[in-house]
C-alpha positions, 0 to 999 in steps of 0.5 A: 564817754571819754573826757578830753583834757583841756588843751590851750593853744597860745599863738604868737600871731606875727611869728606864725604869719612870717613862718607860713608862706601863704600868710607871709605872701598875703602880709606883703599885700596887707598885714590886716588881711594876713591877721584876719586869715590866720584868725579864720584858720584858728577859728576853724581849728578850734571849732573842730578840735575843741582846743581853746585858742588864744592868738597874740599880736604885737601892738608895741609900735602902735599908739594905743595904751590899753591891751585889747581883747576880742573874741572871734567865734571862740578864739580870743585875739589879744593885741598887746598894749603900747610898748609891750611885746607879744612875747612878754604878754604870752609869758604873763598869760602862760603864768596865769593860765589854769593848770587843768590841761596842756598849754602849748605856745606856738612860736619859733622864737628860741628865747621864748621857747625856753621861758615858756618851758620854765613856766610849764608850757609846751612849745609848738613850732608854726610848722607843727601848728600848720600840720595839726590844723591840716590834720584836724581839718581832714578829720573834720571833713571825714564824716561827710565824705562817706558815700552812704551815711549808713556805711558807718553803722555797726549792723552793716559791718556784722557778718550775716550769721551775727546779724541773724542772731541779733535780729532774733534777739530783737524779735524776742523782745517785741 
């Protein structure tokens, strides 16, 4: 069995909301709904991809003193403490994360990208994340789009001659 290297995706939540047109429009109606929708998308992505996803939202303008961590179906959602930006929290997180795989930080902030490069992480733009989410979603649906579940069986792809040989071998064992 092939083992997949761990992949950590750290998302600057508001940066992505502003970059994705549908979420940006939703934000105009309700910032809370835009946040929830992004988290829902990331939960689906994490479930299909197996990546560990952390999404960080600025709370530096709010009035709570403690950093808040919430687990939403396997996606860690972090709200920064008062007077802390998502960028500074992401920089700290990347510095503390295990080095057993790739760490990708999703942001379009150029200064943030330079800092996370220096900490050993890779950057991913919000546009690249959108493309990856769509690709993983399509791959996740693929097994369910086959008309007949047995279409993927090896025996159905063998030529008649090879199928006959294998059938003879099987009968000899019985």
